[in-house]
Chimera marker file (.cmm) of the C-alpha trace (Angstrom):
<marker_set name="trace">
<marker id="1" x="103.318" y="75.693" z="113.512" r="1" g="1" b="0" radius="0.5"/>
<marker id="2" x="99.712" y="76.699" z="114.170" r="1" g="1" b="0" radius="0.5"/>
<marker id="3" x="99.115" y="73.138" z="115.352" r="1" g="1" b="0" radius="0.5"/>
<marker id="4" x="101.722" y="73.542" z="118.094" r="1" g="1" b="0" radius="0.5"/>
<marker id="5" x="99.277" y="75.178" z="120.505" r="1" g="1" b="0" radius="0.5"/>
<marker id="6" x="98.344" y="71.768" z="121.835" r="1" g="1" b="0" radius="0.5"/>
<marker id="7" x="100.677" y="68.873" z="121.125" r="1" g="1" b="0" radius="0.5"/>
<marker id="8" x="99.079" y="65.574" z="120.162" r="1" g="1" b="0" radius="0.5"/>
<marker id="9" x="100.657" y="64.038" z="123.258" r="1" g="1" b="0" radius="0.5"/>
<marker id="10" x="99.089" y="66.607" z="125.599" r="1" g="1" b="0" radius="0.5"/>
<marker id="11" x="97.756" y="64.746" z="128.625" r="1" g="1" b="0" radius="0.5"/>
<marker id="12" x="94.053" y="64.625" z="129.265" r="1" g="1" b="0" radius="0.5"/>
<marker id="13" x="92.818" y="65.892" z="132.592" r="1" g="1" b="0" radius="0.5"/>
<marker id="14" x="94.211" y="63.826" z="135.462" r="1" g="1" b="0" radius="0.5"/>
<marker id="15" x="91.031" y="63.699" z="137.536" r="1" g="1" b="0" radius="0.5"/>
<marker id="16" x="92.563" y="61.325" z="140.069" r="1" g="1" b="0" radius="0.5"/>
<marker id="17" x="95.398" y="63.763" z="140.793" r="1" g="1" b="0" radius="0.5"/>
<marker id="18" x="92.963" y="66.695" z="140.830" r="1" g="1" b="0" radius="0.5"/>
<marker id="19" x="90.773" y="64.933" z="143.391" r="1" g="1" b="0" radius="0.5"/>
<marker id="20" x="93.730" y="64.199" z="145.653" r="1" g="1" b="0" radius="0.5"/>
<marker id="21" x="95.370" y="67.642" z="145.472" r="1" g="1" b="0" radius="0.5"/>
<marker id="22" x="95.226" y="69.782" z="148.605" r="1" g="1" b="0" radius="0.5"/>
<marker id="23" x="92.395" y="72.347" z="148.827" r="1" g="1" b="0" radius="0.5"/>
<marker id="24" x="94.787" y="75.326" z="148.699" r="1" g="1" b="0" radius="0.5"/>
<marker id="25" x="96.112" y="74.210" z="145.318" r="1" g="1" b="0" radius="0.5"/>
<marker id="26" x="92.586" y="73.656" z="143.970" r="1" g="1" b="0" radius="0.5"/>
<marker id="27" x="91.514" y="77.085" z="145.275" r="1" g="1" b="0" radius="0.5"/>
<marker id="28" x="94.525" y="78.718" z="143.619" r="1" g="1" b="0" radius="0.5"/>
<marker id="29" x="93.595" y="77.080" z="140.300" r="1" g="1" b="0" radius="0.5"/>
<marker id="30" x="90.000" y="78.308" z="140.641" r="1" g="1" b="0" radius="0.5"/>
<marker id="31" x="91.143" y="81.846" z="141.421" r="1" g="1" b="0" radius="0.5"/>
<marker id="32" x="93.544" y="81.853" z="138.469" r="1" g="1" b="0" radius="0.5"/>
<marker id="33" x="90.896" y="80.366" z="136.188" r="1" g="1" b="0" radius="0.5"/>
<marker id="34" x="91.251" y="77.103" z="134.325" r="1" g="1" b="0" radius="0.5"/>
<marker id="35" x="91.613" y="77.013" z="130.546" r="1" g="1" b="0" radius="0.5"/>
<marker id="36" x="88.269" y="77.019" z="128.736" r="1" g="1" b="0" radius="0.5"/>
<marker id="37" x="89.511" y="74.071" z="126.669" r="1" g="1" b="0" radius="0.5"/>
<marker id="38" x="89.110" y="71.888" z="129.768" r="1" g="1" b="0" radius="0.5"/>
<marker id="39" x="85.338" y="71.811" z="129.171" r="1" g="1" b="0" radius="0.5"/>
<marker id="40" x="85.775" y="70.089" z="125.817" r="1" g="1" b="0" radius="0.5"/>
<marker id="41" x="88.396" y="67.711" z="127.203" r="1" g="1" b="0" radius="0.5"/>
<marker id="42" x="86.104" y="66.781" z="130.076" r="1" g="1" b="0" radius="0.5"/>
<marker id="43" x="83.089" y="66.167" z="127.823" r="1" g="1" b="0" radius="0.5"/>
<marker id="44" x="85.251" y="64.016" z="125.552" r="1" g="1" b="0" radius="0.5"/>
<marker id="45" x="86.598" y="61.963" z="128.472" r="1" g="1" b="0" radius="0.5"/>
<marker id="46" x="83.078" y="61.452" z="129.764" r="1" g="1" b="0" radius="0.5"/>
<marker id="47" x="81.636" y="60.520" z="126.379" r="1" g="1" b="0" radius="0.5"/>
<marker id="48" x="79.066" y="63.232" z="127.048" r="1" g="1" b="0" radius="0.5"/>
<marker id="49" x="78.072" y="65.913" z="124.596" r="1" g="1" b="0" radius="0.5"/>
<marker id="50" x="79.536" y="69.297" z="125.356" r="1" g="1" b="0" radius="0.5"/>
<marker id="51" x="76.009" y="70.748" z="125.211" r="1" g="1" b="0" radius="0.5"/>
<marker id="52" x="74.822" y="68.373" z="127.928" r="1" g="1" b="0" radius="0.5"/>
<marker id="53" x="77.830" y="69.080" z="130.133" r="1" g="1" b="0" radius="0.5"/>
<marker id="54" x="77.450" y="72.843" z="129.715" r="1" g="1" b="0" radius="0.5"/>
<marker id="55" x="73.739" y="72.580" z="130.462" r="1" g="1" b="0" radius="0.5"/>
<marker id="56" x="74.262" y="70.590" z="133.650" r="1" g="1" b="0" radius="0.5"/>
<marker id="57" x="76.883" y="73.092" z="134.812" r="1" g="1" b="0" radius="0.5"/>
<marker id="58" x="74.691" y="76.066" z="133.948" r="1" g="1" b="0" radius="0.5"/>
<marker id="59" x="77.354" y="77.476" z="131.643" r="1" g="1" b="0" radius="0.5"/>
<marker id="60" x="76.682" y="79.521" z="128.525" r="1" g="1" b="0" radius="0.5"/>
<marker id="61" x="77.700" y="77.783" z="125.310" r="1" g="1" b="0" radius="0.5"/>
<marker id="62" x="78.456" y="81.134" z="123.655" r="1" g="1" b="0" radius="0.5"/>
<marker id="63" x="80.656" y="82.306" z="126.528" r="1" g="1" b="0" radius="0.5"/>
<marker id="64" x="82.612" y="79.067" z="126.759" r="1" g="1" b="0" radius="0.5"/>
<marker id="65" x="83.041" y="78.890" z="122.959" r="1" g="1" b="0" radius="0.5"/>
<marker id="66" x="84.343" y="82.456" z="122.890" r="1" g="1" b="0" radius="0.5"/>
<marker id="67" x="86.786" y="81.758" z="125.711" r="1" g="1" b="0" radius="0.5"/>
<marker id="68" x="87.982" y="78.589" z="123.969" r="1" g="1" b="0" radius="0.5"/>
<marker id="69" x="88.490" y="80.495" z="120.714" r="1" g="1" b="0" radius="0.5"/>
<marker id="70" x="90.332" y="83.315" z="122.486" r="1" g="1" b="0" radius="0.5"/>
<marker id="71" x="92.246" y="80.799" z="124.652" r="1" g="1" b="0" radius="0.5"/>
<marker id="72" x="91.233" y="82.643" z="127.807" r="1" g="1" b="0" radius="0.5"/>
<marker id="73" x="90.597" y="81.275" z="131.262" r="1" g="1" b="0" radius="0.5"/>
<marker id="74" x="87.215" y="80.616" z="132.781" r="1" g="1" b="0" radius="0.5"/>
<marker id="75" x="85.938" y="82.860" z="135.559" r="1" g="1" b="0" radius="0.5"/>
<marker id="76" x="86.226" y="81.721" z="139.174" r="1" g="1" b="0" radius="0.5"/>
<marker id="77" x="82.611" y="80.540" z="139.195" r="1" g="1" b="0" radius="0.5"/>
<marker id="78" x="82.931" y="78.698" z="135.879" r="1" g="1" b="0" radius="0.5"/>
<marker id="79" x="86.256" y="77.159" z="136.942" r="1" g="1" b="0" radius="0.5"/>
<marker id="80" x="84.788" y="75.950" z="140.228" r="1" g="1" b="0" radius="0.5"/>
<marker id="81" x="81.897" y="74.186" z="138.483" r="1" g="1" b="0" radius="0.5"/>
<marker id="82" x="84.129" y="72.503" z="135.893" r="1" g="1" b="0" radius="0.5"/>
<marker id="83" x="86.702" y="71.437" z="138.484" r="1" g="1" b="0" radius="0.5"/>
<marker id="84" x="83.830" y="70.097" z="140.585" r="1" g="1" b="0" radius="0.5"/>
<marker id="85" x="82.935" y="67.603" z="137.859" r="1" g="1" b="0" radius="0.5"/>
<marker id="86" x="86.574" y="66.643" z="137.346" r="1" g="1" b="0" radius="0.5"/>
<marker id="87" x="86.969" y="66.129" z="141.108" r="1" g="1" b="0" radius="0.5"/>
<marker id="88" x="83.815" y="64.003" z="141.178" r="1" g="1" b="0" radius="0.5"/>
<marker id="89" x="85.352" y="61.719" z="138.557" r="1" g="1" b="0" radius="0.5"/>
<marker id="90" x="88.510" y="61.498" z="140.669" r="1" g="1" b="0" radius="0.5"/>
<marker id="91" x="86.405" y="60.655" z="143.717" r="1" g="1" b="0" radius="0.5"/>
<marker id="92" x="84.709" y="57.791" z="141.882" r="1" g="1" b="0" radius="0.5"/>
<marker id="93" x="88.068" y="56.462" z="140.678" r="1" g="1" b="0" radius="0.5"/>
<marker id="94" x="89.425" y="56.608" z="144.234" r="1" g="1" b="0" radius="0.5"/>
<marker id="95" x="86.326" y="54.802" z="145.544" r="1" g="1" b="0" radius="0.5"/>
<marker id="96" x="86.772" y="51.995" z="143.027" r="1" g="1" b="0" radius="0.5"/>
<marker id="97" x="90.475" y="51.704" z="143.872" r="1" g="1" b="0" radius="0.5"/>
<marker id="98" x="89.641" y="51.477" z="147.584" r="1" g="1" b="0" radius="0.5"/>
<marker id="99" x="86.886" y="48.920" z="147.041" r="1" g="1" b="0" radius="0.5"/>
<marker id="100" x="88.543" y="46.541" z="144.608" r="1" g="1" b="0" radius="0.5"/>
<marker id="101" x="90.269" y="46.140" z="141.285" r="1" g="1" b="0" radius="0.5"/>
<marker id="102" x="89.909" y="49.250" z="139.092" r="1" g="1" b="0" radius="0.5"/>
<marker id="103" x="91.224" y="47.464" z="135.984" r="1" g="1" b="0" radius="0.5"/>
<marker id="104" x="89.014" y="48.317" z="133.029" r="1" g="1" b="0" radius="0.5"/>
<marker id="105" x="86.856" y="50.744" z="134.996" r="1" g="1" b="0" radius="0.5"/>
<marker id="106" x="86.168" y="53.994" z="133.145" r="1" g="1" b="0" radius="0.5"/>
<marker id="107" x="85.362" y="56.539" z="135.860" r="1" g="1" b="0" radius="0.5"/>
<marker id="108" x="84.592" y="59.471" z="133.514" r="1" g="1" b="0" radius="0.5"/>
<marker id="109" x="82.019" y="57.469" z="131.529" r="1" g="1" b="0" radius="0.5"/>
<marker id="110" x="80.548" y="55.918" z="134.664" r="1" g="1" b="0" radius="0.5"/>
<marker id="111" x="80.068" y="59.384" z="136.167" r="1" g="1" b="0" radius="0.5"/>
<marker id="112" x="78.448" y="60.647" z="132.948" r="1" g="1" b="0" radius="0.5"/>
<marker id="113" x="75.959" y="57.743" z="133.026" r="1" g="1" b="0" radius="0.5"/>
<marker id="114" x="75.288" y="58.112" z="136.747" r="1" g="1" b="0" radius="0.5"/>
<marker id="115" x="74.717" y="61.870" z="136.481" r="1" g="1" b="0" radius="0.5"/>
<marker id="116" x="71.951" y="61.240" z="133.939" r="1" g="1" b="0" radius="0.5"/>
<marker id="117" x="69.974" y="58.742" z="136.047" r="1" g="1" b="0" radius="0.5"/>
<marker id="118" x="67.105" y="59.970" z="138.244" r="1" g="1" b="0" radius="0.5"/>
<marker id="119" x="67.731" y="59.156" z="141.907" r="1" g="1" b="0" radius="0.5"/>
<marker id="120" x="65.122" y="58.600" z="144.627" r="1" g="1" b="0" radius="0.5"/>
<marker id="121" x="67.420" y="60.419" z="147.093" r="1" g="1" b="0" radius="0.5"/>
<marker id="122" x="67.013" y="63.533" z="144.920" r="1" g="1" b="0" radius="0.5"/>
<marker id="123" x="63.246" y="63.214" z="144.640" r="1" g="1" b="0" radius="0.5"/>
<marker id="124" x="63.595" y="61.630" z="141.213" r="1" g="1" b="0" radius="0.5"/>
<marker id="125" x="65.853" y="64.385" z="139.861" r="1" g="1" b="0" radius="0.5"/>
<marker id="126" x="69.148" y="63.583" z="138.181" r="1" g="1" b="0" radius="0.5"/>
<marker id="127" x="72.479" y="64.346" z="139.855" r="1" g="1" b="0" radius="0.5"/>
<marker id="128" x="73.321" y="66.362" z="136.710" r="1" g="1" b="0" radius="0.5"/>
<marker id="129" x="70.575" y="68.821" z="137.617" r="1" g="1" b="0" radius="0.5"/>
<marker id="130" x="72.508" y="69.657" z="140.819" r="1" g="1" b="0" radius="0.5"/>
<marker id="131" x="75.897" y="70.256" z="139.198" r="1" g="1" b="0" radius="0.5"/>
<marker id="132" x="75.384" y="73.970" z="138.531" r="1" g="1" b="0" radius="0.5"/>
<marker id="133" x="76.076" y="75.023" z="142.124" r="1" g="1" b="0" radius="0.5"/>
<marker id="134" x="78.803" y="74.248" z="144.628" r="1" g="1" b="0" radius="0.5"/>
<marker id="135" x="76.232" y="73.063" z="147.186" r="1" g="1" b="0" radius="0.5"/>
<marker id="136" x="74.633" y="70.813" z="144.589" r="1" g="1" b="0" radius="0.5"/>
<marker id="137" x="77.996" y="69.303" z="143.702" r="1" g="1" b="0" radius="0.5"/>
<marker id="138" x="78.695" y="68.751" z="147.388" r="1" g="1" b="0" radius="0.5"/>
<marker id="139" x="75.346" y="66.956" z="147.785" r="1" g="1" b="0" radius="0.5"/>
<marker id="140" x="76.064" y="64.736" z="144.774" r="1" g="1" b="0" radius="0.5"/>
<marker id="141" x="79.520" y="63.865" z="146.159" r="1" g="1" b="0" radius="0.5"/>
<marker id="142" x="77.939" y="62.983" z="149.519" r="1" g="1" b="0" radius="0.5"/>
<marker id="143" x="75.446" y="60.673" z="147.785" r="1" g="1" b="0" radius="0.5"/>
<marker id="144" x="78.334" y="58.869" z="146.132" r="1" g="1" b="0" radius="0.5"/>
<marker id="145" x="80.104" y="58.486" z="149.477" r="1" g="1" b="0" radius="0.5"/>
<marker id="146" x="76.952" y="57.126" z="151.084" r="1" g="1" b="0" radius="0.5"/>
<marker id="147" x="76.515" y="54.622" z="148.256" r="1" g="1" b="0" radius="0.5"/>
<marker id="148" x="80.047" y="53.313" z="148.840" r="1" g="1" b="0" radius="0.5"/>
<marker id="149" x="79.431" y="52.807" z="152.536" r="1" g="1" b="0" radius="0.5"/>
<marker id="150" x="76.039" y="51.207" z="151.922" r="1" g="1" b="0" radius="0.5"/>
<marker id="151" x="74.196" y="54.009" z="153.750" r="1" g="1" b="0" radius="0.5"/>
<marker id="152" x="72.218" y="54.758" z="150.583" r="1" g="1" b="0" radius="0.5"/>
<marker id="153" x="70.771" y="52.266" z="148.161" r="1" g="1" b="0" radius="0.5"/>
<link id1="1" id2="2" r="1" g="1" b="0" radius="0.2"/>
<link id1="2" id2="3" r="1" g="1" b="0" radius="0.2"/>
<link id1="3" id2="4" r="1" g="1" b="0" radius="0.2"/>
<link id1="4" id2="5" r="1" g="1" b="0" radius="0.2"/>
<link id1="5" id2="6" r="1" g="1" b="0" radius="0.2"/>
<link id1="6" id2="7" r="1" g="1" b="0" radius="0.2"/>
<link id1="7" id2="8" r="1" g="1" b="0" radius="0.2"/>
<link id1="8" id2="9" r="1" g="1" b="0" radius="0.2"/>
<link id1="9" id2="10" r="1" g="1" b="0" radius="0.2"/>
<link id1="10" id2="11" r="1" g="1" b="0" radius="0.2"/>
<link id1="11" id2="12" r="1" g="1" b="0" radius="0.2"/>
<link id1="12" id2="13" r="1" g="1" b="0" radius="0.2"/>
<link id1="13" id2="14" r="1" g="1" b="0" radius="0.2"/>
<link id1="14" id2="15" r="1" g="1" b="0" radius="0.2"/>
<link id1="15" id2="16" r="1" g="1" b="0" radius="0.2"/>
<link id1="16" id2="17" r="1" g="1" b="0" radius="0.2"/>
<link id1="17" id2="18" r="1" g="1" b="0" radius="0.2"/>
<link id1="18" id2="19" r="1" g="1" b="0" radius="0.2"/>
<link id1="19" id2="20" r="1" g="1" b="0" radius="0.2"/>
<link id1="20" id2="21" r="1" g="1" b="0" radius="0.2"/>
<link id1="21" id2="22" r="1" g="1" b="0" radius="0.2"/>
<link id1="22" id2="23" r="1" g="1" b="0" radius="0.2"/>
<link id1="23" id2="24" r="1" g="1" b="0" radius="0.2"/>
<link id1="24" id2="25" r="1" g="1" b="0" radius="0.2"/>
<link id1="25" id2="26" r="1" g="1" b="0" radius="0.2"/>
<link id1="26" id2="27" r="1" g="1" b="0" radius="0.2"/>
<link id1="27" id2="28" r="1" g="1" b="0" radius="0.2"/>
<link id1="28" id2="29" r="1" g="1" b="0" radius="0.2"/>
<link id1="29" id2="30" r="1" g="1" b="0" radius="0.2"/>
<link id1="30" id2="31" r="1" g="1" b="0" radius="0.2"/>
<link id1="31" id2="32" r="1" g="1" b="0" radius="0.2"/>
<link id1="32" id2="33" r="1" g="1" b="0" radius="0.2"/>
<link id1="33" id2="34" r="1" g="1" b="0" radius="0.2"/>
<link id1="34" id2="35" r="1" g="1" b="0" radius="0.2"/>
<link id1="35" id2="36" r="1" g="1" b="0" radius="0.2"/>
<link id1="36" id2="37" r="1" g="1" b="0" radius="0.2"/>
<link id1="37" id2="38" r="1" g="1" b="0" radius="0.2"/>
<link id1="38" id2="39" r="1" g="1" b="0" radius="0.2"/>
<link id1="39" id2="40" r="1" g="1" b="0" radius="0.2"/>
<link id1="40" id2="41" r="1" g="1" b="0" radius="0.2"/>
<link id1="41" id2="42" r="1" g="1" b="0" radius="0.2"/>
<link id1="42" id2="43" r="1" g="1" b="0" radius="0.2"/>
<link id1="43" id2="44" r="1" g="1" b="0" radius="0.2"/>
<link id1="44" id2="45" r="1" g="1" b="0" radius="0.2"/>
<link id1="45" id2="46" r="1" g="1" b="0" radius="0.2"/>
<link id1="46" id2="47" r="1" g="1" b="0" radius="0.2"/>
<link id1="47" id2="48" r="1" g="1" b="0" radius="0.2"/>
<link id1="48" id2="49" r="1" g="1" b="0" radius="0.2"/>
<link id1="49" id2="50" r="1" g="1" b="0" radius="0.2"/>
<link id1="50" id2="51" r="1" g="1" b="0" radius="0.2"/>
<link id1="51" id2="52" r="1" g="1" b="0" radius="0.2"/>
<link id1="52" id2="53" r="1" g="1" b="0" radius="0.2"/>
<link id1="53" id2="54" r="1" g="1" b="0" radius="0.2"/>
<link id1="54" id2="55" r="1" g="1" b="0" radius="0.2"/>
<link id1="55" id2="56" r="1" g="1" b="0" radius="0.2"/>
<link id1="56" id2="57" r="1" g="1" b="0" radius="0.2"/>
<link id1="57" id2="58" r="1" g="1" b="0" radius="0.2"/>
<link id1="58" id2="59" r="1" g="1" b="0" radius="0.2"/>
<link id1="59" id2="60" r="1" g="1" b="0" radius="0.2"/>
<link id1="60" id2="61" r="1" g="1" b="0" radius="0.2"/>
<link id1="61" id2="62" r="1" g="1" b="0" radius="0.2"/>
<link id1="62" id2="63" r="1" g="1" b="0" radius="0.2"/>
<link id1="63" id2="64" r="1" g="1" b="0" radius="0.2"/>
<link id1="64" id2="65" r="1" g="1" b="0" radius="0.2"/>
<link id1="65" id2="66" r="1" g="1" b="0" radius="0.2"/>
<link id1="66" id2="67" r="1" g="1" b="0" radius="0.2"/>
<link id1="67" id2="68" r="1" g="1" b="0" radius="0.2"/>
<link id1="68" id2="69" r="1" g="1" b="0" radius="0.2"/>
<link id1="69" id2="70" r="1" g="1" b="0" radius="0.2"/>
<link id1="70" id2="71" r="1" g="1" b="0" radius="0.2"/>
<link id1="71" id2="72" r="1" g="1" b="0" radius="0.2"/>
<link id1="72" id2="73" r="1" g="1" b="0" radius="0.2"/>
<link id1="73" id2="74" r="1" g="1" b="0" radius="0.2"/>
<link id1="74" id2="75" r="1" g="1" b="0" radius="0.2"/>
<link id1="75" id2="76" r="1" g="1" b="0" radius="0.2"/>
<link id1="76" id2="77" r="1" g="1" b="0" radius="0.2"/>
<link id1="77" id2="78" r="1" g="1" b="0" radius="0.2"/>
<link id1="78" id2="79" r="1" g="1" b="0" radius="0.2"/>
<link id1="79" id2="80" r="1" g="1" b="0" radius="0.2"/>
<link id1="80" id2="81" r="1" g="1" b="0" radius="0.2"/>
<link id1="81" id2="82" r="1" g="1" b="0" radius="0.2"/>
<link id1="82" id2="83" r="1" g="1" b="0" radius="0.2"/>
<link id1="83" id2="84" r="1" g="1" b="0" radius="0.2"/>
<link id1="84" id2="85" r="1" g="1" b="0" radius="0.2"/>
<link id1="85" id2="86" r="1" g="1" b="0" radius="0.2"/>
<link id1="86" id2="87" r="1" g="1" b="0" radius="0.2"/>
<link id1="87" id2="88" r="1" g="1" b="0" radius="0.2"/>
<link id1="88" id2="89" r="1" g="1" b="0" radius="0.2"/>
<link id1="89" id2="90" r="1" g="1" b="0" radius="0.2"/>
<link id1="90" id2="91" r="1" g="1" b="0" radius="0.2"/>
<link id1="91" id2="92" r="1" g="1" b="0" radius="0.2"/>
<link id1="92" id2="93" r="1" g="1" b="0" radius="0.2"/>
<link id1="93" id2="94" r="1" g="1" b="0" radius="0.2"/>
<link id1="94" id2="95" r="1" g="1" b="0" radius="0.2"/>
<link id1="95" id2="96" r="1" g="1" b="0" radius="0.2"/>
<link id1="96" id2="97" r="1" g="1" b="0" radius="0.2"/>
<link id1="97" id2="98" r="1" g="1" b="0" radius="0.2"/>
<link id1="98" id2="99" r="1" g="1" b="0" radius="0.2"/>
<link id1="99" id2="100" r="1" g="1" b="0" radius="0.2"/>
<link id1="100" id2="101" r="1" g="1" b="0" radius="0.2"/>
<link id1="101" id2="102" r="1" g="1" b="0" radius="0.2"/>
<link id1="102" id2="103" r="1" g="1" b="0" radius="0.2"/>
<link id1="103" id2="104" r="1" g="1" b="0" radius="0.2"/>
<link id1="104" id2="105" r="1" g="1" b="0" radius="0.2"/>
<link id1="105" id2="106" r="1" g="1" b="0" radius="0.2"/>
<link id1="106" id2="107" r="1" g="1" b="0" radius="0.2"/>
<link id1="107" id2="108" r="1" g="1" b="0" radius="0.2"/>
<link id1="108" id2="109" r="1" g="1" b="0" radius="0.2"/>
<link id1="109" id2="110" r="1" g="1" b="0" radius="0.2"/>
<link id1="110" id2="111" r="1" g="1" b="0" radius="0.2"/>
<link id1="111" id2="112" r="1" g="1" b="0" radius="0.2"/>
<link id1="112" id2="113" r="1" g="1" b="0" radius="0.2"/>
<link id1="113" id2="114" r="1" g="1" b="0" radius="0.2"/>
<link id1="114" id2="115" r="1" g="1" b="0" radius="0.2"/>
<link id1="115" id2="116" r="1" g="1" b="0" radius="0.2"/>
<link id1="116" id2="117" r="1" g="1" b="0" radius="0.2"/>
<link id1="117" id2="118" r="1" g="1" b="0" radius="0.2"/>
<link id1="118" id2="119" r="1" g="1" b="0" radius="0.2"/>
<link id1="119" id2="120" r="1" g="1" b="0" radius="0.2"/>
<link id1="120" id2="121" r="1" g="1" b="0" radius="0.2"/>
<link id1="121" id2="122" r="1" g="1" b="0" radius="0.2"/>
<link id1="122" id2="123" r="1" g="1" b="0" radius="0.2"/>
<link id1="123" id2="124" r="1" g="1" b="0" radius="0.2"/>
<link id1="124" id2="125" r="1" g="1" b="0" radius="0.2"/>
<link id1="125" id2="126" r="1" g="1" b="0" radius="0.2"/>
<link id1="126" id2="127" r="1" g="1" b="0" radius="0.2"/>
<link id1="127" id2="128" r="1" g="1" b="0" radius="0.2"/>
<link id1="128" id2="129" r="1" g="1" b="0" radius="0.2"/>
<link id1="129" id2="130" r="1" g="1" b="0" radius="0.2"/>
<link id1="130" id2="131" r="1" g="1" b="0" radius="0.2"/>
<link id1="131" id2="132" r="1" g="1" b="0" radius="0.2"/>
<link id1="132" id2="133" r="1" g="1" b="0" radius="0.2"/>
<link id1="133" id2="134" r="1" g="1" b="0" radius="0.2"/>
<link id1="134" id2="135" r="1" g="1" b="0" radius="0.2"/>
<link id1="135" id2="136" r="1" g="1" b="0" radius="0.2"/>
<link id1="136" id2="137" r="1" g="1" b="0" radius="0.2"/>
<link id1="137" id2="138" r="1" g="1" b="0" radius="0.2"/>
<link id1="138" id2="139" r="1" g="1" b="0" radius="0.2"/>
<link id1="139" id2="140" r="1" g="1" b="0" radius="0.2"/>
<link id1="140" id2="141" r="1" g="1" b="0" radius="0.2"/>
<link id1="141" id2="142" r="1" g="1" b="0" radius="0.2"/>
<link id1="142" id2="143" r="1" g="1" b="0" radius="0.2"/>
<link id1="143" id2="144" r="1" g="1" b="0" radius="0.2"/>
<link id1="144" id2="145" r="1" g="1" b="0" radius="0.2"/>
<link id1="145" id2="146" r="1" g="1" b="0" radius="0.2"/>
<link id1="146" id2="147" r="1" g="1" b="0" radius="0.2"/>
<link id1="147" id2="148" r="1" g="1" b="0" radius="0.2"/>
<link id1="148" id2="149" r="1" g="1" b="0" radius="0.2"/>
<link id1="149" id2="150" r="1" g="1" b="0" radius="0.2"/>
<link id1="150" id2="151" r="1" g="1" b="0" radius="0.2"/>
<link id1="151" id2="152" r="1" g="1" b="0" radius="0.2"/>
<link id1="152" id2="153" r="1" g="1" b="0" radius="0.2"/>
</marker_set>
C-alpha cells in the first residue's frame, strides 16, 4: 500500500495543456503551490539532471528535497519558476504544431538542449541562466517567439 501514493499510470506533466490554460487558473495553481514532486517529473521529461534544473531555477536542492519527502507544496515563488519552465515547453510544442508536423518532436528535451546553448541575443549567456526570475523567463519566451517569426536568428 505504501506504493499507492503515486500510481504507475500517473500522467506526466501535460505541458501543452498547462501552456494553453487561462492565466487565472495558472495564477490559482501558483498561489496554492504545486507539488514538489513536479520538479523531478520535469527534469525526467527534459532528460536534464535535477541538479541542473534546480540550479537554473535558483532553487535550493535541500529545500526541494525536503518538500518532496514531506509531500508538501512549493512556495508561490518556487511554483512560479517551475511552472514557467513547464509553460515554456508547452509554448515550444505549440510553436511546432503551428509550424508543421510535430510527429516525433520531443519538446521537453529540445527545450533542455536549447536552454543550455549560449545565445548571441543574451550576450553569449545561456537561456537557462535567465530562468530563475519571472522577467528572465519572459525574455526567454520572447526570444523563442522571435525565432519562430524569423525576427531573430
